[in-house]
C-alpha positions in Angstrom: 117.6 279.0 -112.2 118.7 277.0 -109.2 117.1 278.1 -105.9 118.8 277.8 -102.5 115.8 277.0 -100.4 115.9 277.7 -96.7 112.4 276.5 -95.9 109.6 274.6 -97.5 106.1 275.0 -95.9 103.2 272.8 -97.0 100.1 275.1 -97.1 97.1 273.4 -98.6 96.1 270.1 -100.2 93.1 268.8 -102.1 92.8 265.2 -103.1 90.2 263.7 -105.5 90.7 260.0 -105.3 91.7 258.4 -108.6 91.7 261.8 -110.4 94.2 264.3 -109.1 96.0 265.8 -106.1 96.8 269.5 -105.6 99.4 270.7 -103.1 100.5 274.3 -102.4 103.7 275.3 -100.8 105.5 278.4 -99.6 109.2 278.4 -100.4 111.6 280.6 -98.6 115.0 281.7 -99.9 117.5 284.2 -98.5 116.0 286.9 -100.7 112.3 286.2 -101.2 109.2 284.0 -100.6 107.8 282.0 -103.5 104.3 280.6 -103.5 103.7 277.6 -105.7 101.3 274.8 -106.2 101.6 271.5 -108.0 98.9 269.4 -109.5 99.3 265.7 -110.3 96.9 264.0 -112.6 96.1 260.3 -113.0 94.1 258.9 -115.9 93.6 262.0 -118.0 97.1 263.4 -117.4 97.9 263.6 -121.1 94.9 265.7 -121.9 95.5 268.1 -119.0 99.2 268.5 -119.8 98.4 269.2 -123.4 96.0 271.9 -122.4 98.6 273.5 -120.1 101.2 273.5 -122.9 98.9 275.4 -125.3 98.0 278.0 -122.6 99.8 281.2 -123.3 98.6 283.5 -120.4 101.4 282.6 -118.0 103.0 285.6 -116.3 106.3 286.1 -114.5 105.5 285.0 -110.9 107.3 284.7 -107.6 111.0 284.2 -108.0 110.7 284.8 -111.7 108.9 281.5 -112.1 105.7 281.0 -114.1 104.6 277.4 -114.9 106.5 274.2 -115.4 105.1 271.0 -116.9 106.7 267.7 -115.8 105.3 265.4 -118.5 107.0 262.2 -117.2 105.3 262.6 -113.9 101.9 264.0 -115.0 102.5 267.1 -112.9 102.1 270.9 -113.5 103.7 273.4 -111.2 102.4 277.0 -111.0 104.1 280.0 -109.4 101.9 282.7 -108.0 100.1 284.5 -109.5 99.7 281.8 -112.2 96.7 279.5 -111.7 95.1 276.9 -113.8 91.6 278.0 -113.0 91.6 281.6 -111.7 91.7 283.4 -115.1 92.2 286.9 -113.6 94.7 286.1 -110.9 97.7 287.4 -112.9 95.9 290.8 -113.2 96.4 291.7 -109.6 100.1 292.5 -110.1 100.1 294.2 -113.4 98.8 297.8 -113.1 97.1 297.9 -116.5 95.5 294.6 -116.2 94.4 295.3 -112.6 92.8 298.5 -114.0 90.9 296.5 -116.6 89.7 294.1 -113.9 88.5 296.8 -111.5 86.9 298.8 -114.3 85.0 295.6 -115.4 83.9 294.9 -111.8 83.0 298.4 -110.7 82.1 300.4 -113.9 80.3 303.1 -112.0 83.1 303.7 -109.5 86.0 305.2 -111.5 87.8 306.2 -108.3 88.3 302.5 -107.6 89.9 301.6 -110.9 93.4 302.6 -109.8 93.1 301.0 -106.4 95.4 298.4 -104.9 94.6 294.8 -104.0 95.9 293.2 -100.8 95.7 289.4 -100.6 93.6 288.0 -97.7 93.2 284.4 -98.6 94.1 282.2 -101.6 93.2 278.6 -102.4 94.6 277.5 -105.7 92.1 276.7 -108.5 89.2 277.7 -106.1 89.2 281.3 -104.8 91.2 284.3 -104.0 90.0 287.0 -101.6 91.6 290.4 -101.7 91.0 293.8 -100.1 90.5 296.7 -102.5 91.9 300.0 -101.1 91.9 303.5 -102.6 94.3 306.1 -101.1 95.0 303.7 -98.3 91.3 303.3 -97.3 89.5 299.9 -97.7 86.6 300.2 -100.2 85.6 296.6 -101.2 86.3 292.9 -101.0 87.2 291.3 -104.3 86.7 287.6 -104.9 88.2 285.8 -107.9 86.7 282.3 -108.6 87.2 279.3 -110.7 84.7 278.8 -113.5 82.8 276.2 -111.5 82.6 278.3 -108.3 81.7 281.4 -110.3 78.8 279.7 -112.0 77.6 278.5 -108.6 77.8 282.0 -107.1 75.9 283.4 -110.0 73.1 281.0 -109.4 72.9 282.1 -105.7 70.3 284.8 -105.0 71.7 287.7 -103.1 70.9 288.4 -99.4 69.4 291.9 -99.0 69.8 293.9 -95.9 66.4 294.3 -94.2 65.3 298.0 -93.7 65.8 299.6 -90.3 68.5 297.1 -89.3 71.6 299.1 -88.5 73.1 296.9 -85.8 73.8 294.0 -88.2 75.3 294.6 -91.6 76.1 292.1 -94.4 78.6 291.9 -97.2 76.4 292.7 -100.2 77.3 292.1 -103.9 78.2 295.4 -105.6 79.8 294.2 -108.8 80.4 291.2 -111.1 82.6 290.4 -114.1 81.8 287.4 -116.2 85.0 288.0 -118.2 87.2 287.7 -115.2 85.0 285.4 -113.0 85.1 288.0 -110.3 82.8 289.5 -107.7 83.0 292.6 -105.5 81.4 293.0 -102.1 80.9 295.8 -99.7 83.7 296.2 -97.2 82.7 295.4 -93.6 84.5 297.3 -90.9 85.3 295.5 -87.7 87.6 292.9 -86.1 87.1 289.3 -87.1 85.7 287.4 -84.2 88.5 284.8 -84.4 91.0 287.5 -83.6 89.1 288.3 -80.3 88.6 284.7 -79.0 91.0 283.8 -76.3 91.8 287.4 -75.6 90.3 290.1 -73.4 87.1 288.6 -72.1 85.2 291.9 -72.4 85.6 292.0 -76.1 85.6 288.3 -76.8 82.4 287.6 -74.8 80.6 290.5 -76.4 81.7 289.4 -79.8 80.3 285.9 -79.3 77.1 287.4 -78.0 76.7 289.7 -81.0 77.5 286.9 -83.4 74.6 284.8 -81.9 72.2 287.8 -82.1 73.2 288.4 -85.7 72.6 284.7 -86.6 69.2 284.8 -84.8 68.1 287.8 -86.9 69.2 286.0 -90.1 67.2 282.9 -89.1 64.1 284.9 -88.4 64.0 286.3 -92.0 61.1 285.0 -94.0 62.1 282.2 -96.4 59.4 283.7 -98.8 62.0 286.5 -99.5 64.5 283.8 -100.7 62.4 281.6 -102.8 65.3 281.1 -105.3 67.6 279.6 -102.7 68.3 275.9 -102.8 66.5 273.7 -100.3 68.8 271.3 -98.4 66.6 268.3 -97.6 67.3 265.6 -95.1 68.4 263.4 -98.0 70.9 266.1 -99.1 72.3 266.2 -95.5 72.7 262.4 -95.5 74.4 262.4 -98.8 76.9 265.0 -97.5 77.7 262.8 -94.5 78.2 259.8 -96.7 80.4 261.7 -99.2 82.6 262.9 -96.3 82.9 259.4 -95.0 84.1 258.3 -98.4 86.7 261.1 -98.5 88.0 260.1 -95.1 88.3 256.5 -96.1 90.5 257.4 -99.0 92.9 259.3 -96.7 94.0 256.4 -94.6 92.9 252.7 -94.1 93.0 253.6 -90.3 90.0 255.9 -90.9 87.8 253.5 -92.7 86.1 251.9 -89.7 85.7 255.0 -87.5 84.5 257.2 -90.3 82.0 254.7 -91.6 80.6 253.8 -88.2 80.3 257.5 -87.1 78.6 258.4 -90.4 76.0 255.6 -89.8 75.3 256.9 -86.2 75.0 260.5 -87.4 72.6 259.5 -90.2 70.5 257.3 -87.9 70.1 260.1 -85.4 69.4 262.7 -88.1 66.6 260.6 -89.5 64.8 260.8 -86.1 64.0 264.5 -86.5 61.5 266.1 -88.8 62.8 268.4 -91.5 62.6 272.1 -90.8 62.8 275.1 -93.2 64.6 278.3 -92.3 67.2 280.6 -93.9 70.6 279.2 -93.1 74.0 280.8 -93.5 75.8 277.6 -94.5 79.2 278.4 -93.2 78.8 280.4 -89.9 82.2 280.5 -88.2 84.1 283.1 -86.2 86.2 284.5 -89.0 83.0 285.5 -91.0 81.9 287.7 -88.1 83.2 291.3 -88.1 82.8 293.0 -84.7 82.7 296.8 -85.0 82.1 299.6 -82.4 78.4 299.8 -83.2 77.7 297.1 -85.8 78.2 293.4 -86.3 79.1 292.4 -89.9 78.3 289.0 -91.4 80.3 287.9 -94.4 80.5 285.0 -96.8 76.8 284.6 -97.6 77.5 282.7 -100.8 76.5 279.3 -99.3 73.1 280.2 -97.9 70.3 277.7 -98.3 66.9 276.9 -96.9 67.1 274.1 -94.4 67.6 273.3 -90.7 68.9 276.4 -89.1 70.3 274.4 -86.2 73.1 273.4 -88.5 74.5 276.9 -88.2 74.5 276.8 -84.4 76.2 273.4 -84.4 78.8 274.3 -87.0 79.8 277.5 -85.0 80.2 275.4 -81.8 82.1 272.7 -83.7 84.5 275.3 -84.9 85.1 276.3 -81.2 85.8 272.6 -80.5 88.3 272.5 -83.3 90.1 275.5 -81.8 90.5 273.5 -78.6 91.9 270.4 -80.4 94.4 272.7 -82.2 95.5 274.3 -79.0 94.1 277.8 -79.9 91.6 277.8 -77.1 91.4 276.3 -73.7 88.5 273.9 -73.2 87.1 276.1 -70.4 87.1 279.1 -72.8 85.3 277.2 -75.5 82.7 276.0 -73.0 82.1 279.6 -71.9 81.8 280.9 -75.4 79.3 278.0 -76.2 77.2 279.1 -73.3 77.2 282.7 -74.2 76.4 281.9 -77.8 73.4 279.7 -77.1 72.0 282.1 -74.4 72.3 285.1 -76.8 70.8 283.2 -79.7 67.7 282.3 -77.7 65.5 279.2 -77.8 67.1 276.2 -79.6 66.6 272.5 -79.2 69.6 271.3 -77.2 69.8 267.7 -78.6 69.5 268.9 -82.2 72.3 271.5 -81.7 74.4 268.8 -80.2 73.8 266.5 -83.2 74.8 269.3 -85.6 77.9 270.0 -83.5 78.9 266.4 -84.1 78.0 266.6 -87.8 80.1 269.8 -88.0 83.1 268.1 -86.4 82.7 265.3 -88.9 82.6 267.7 -91.8 85.7 269.4 -90.5 87.6 266.1 -90.0 89.4 266.3 -93.4 90.7 269.8 -92.6 93.9 268.7 -90.8 94.9 266.8 -94.0 94.0 269.7 -96.3 95.8 272.3 -94.2 98.9 270.0 -93.9 98.8 270.1 -90.1 101.5 268.2 -88.2 100.2 264.8 -87.1 97.1 265.2 -89.3 96.0 261.6 -88.9 95.9 262.0 -85.1 94.1 265.4 -85.5 91.4 263.7 -87.7 91.1 260.9 -85.2 90.6 263.4 -82.3 87.9 265.2 -84.2 86.1 261.9 -84.9 86.4 260.8 -81.3 85.0 264.1 -80.1 82.0 263.8 -82.4 81.5 260.2 -81.2 81.6 261.4 -77.6 78.8 263.9 -78.3 76.7 261.2 -80.0 77.2 258.9 -76.9 76.0 261.7 -74.7 72.9 262.1 -76.8 72.2 258.3 -76.6 72.7 258.4 -72.8 70.2 261.3 -72.5 67.7 259.4 -74.6 68.0 256.4 -72.3 67.7 258.5 -69.2 64.6 260.3 -70.6 63.0 256.9 -71.5 63.7 255.5 -68.1 62.3 258.6 -66.4 59.1 258.3 -68.4 58.3 255.0 -66.6 58.5 256.5 -63.1 
């Protein structure tokens, strides 16, 4: 049927150069909101379109739409909750199929089988995060994953809460379903730290302090307890930087020189430091910290590894810097939170934290493009310039220290 659209909002974009491009949108009509995504293929379009045509699991989605194949353009359009990779996504709306999903995930908790699922976050063909509630009370967090992401999560050993540690709690795995590529985690009570930042200083400052204390506790855990975790070597870190530079170069010719030059500077500085081994969160940002009355919750432990723990510190601070560039925080607020965070964490090598802050900004540099932000090219350029400024400061400090040594 013809839709009279009042608004089209770009939401998310992923681009694999020379292979495919995925873009999600929110369409608004006078009567409803429709969530769709389109995926355009290049070389193997014929194979992918044929697979989509033979797929018979499509369900009625937003606006009565399901999936549409535009063969002449090599494009497939999916309407939520249809998804080319998340096999159980359509289960969340159908009561009987949702019952099957929850029973498979939590076989020993029958009171959860008739629960409801509330969408928290969705990235097409990657992950869906939902809150499971029973009688209006949150009971668990449910994560649906693509086959690739599910396999990676299954290979990841689980973080176990150390005994007698009541102040810091973690989201622990409580159920899996190979059939549905789904995982269930304990529900953590509390307010996400990103909701506190920029607000009442009493709560925001304390939240940042508790986040740092929680991270310090995680870093102090013995890596002997996590022998199955992957080790991220210096070579791995360098490869990540080079891969990000390649992604940025594909986004715009204007990014080729600054991305390549900054990557070279980051790698050169990184190679000056010896490798260290510690338990690392892997994606420590404000929205993964839940601040409760008496506890601090740490979520999203699926990306943990053994490596340089300073990367967690730098990434958290880089995220504060990104909030400033997006206008969500004032520069003075971010500076204050940075100071609180580092003081509460304890001893940390200042220059290495600065380096990982610059690396964090570099890793985030493609986010404005992915999130379809207005003036995304300028936003990316601003992130690269900020990272470059940090590296210049490190170089200036090195020169100052060298000069001081001769006096």
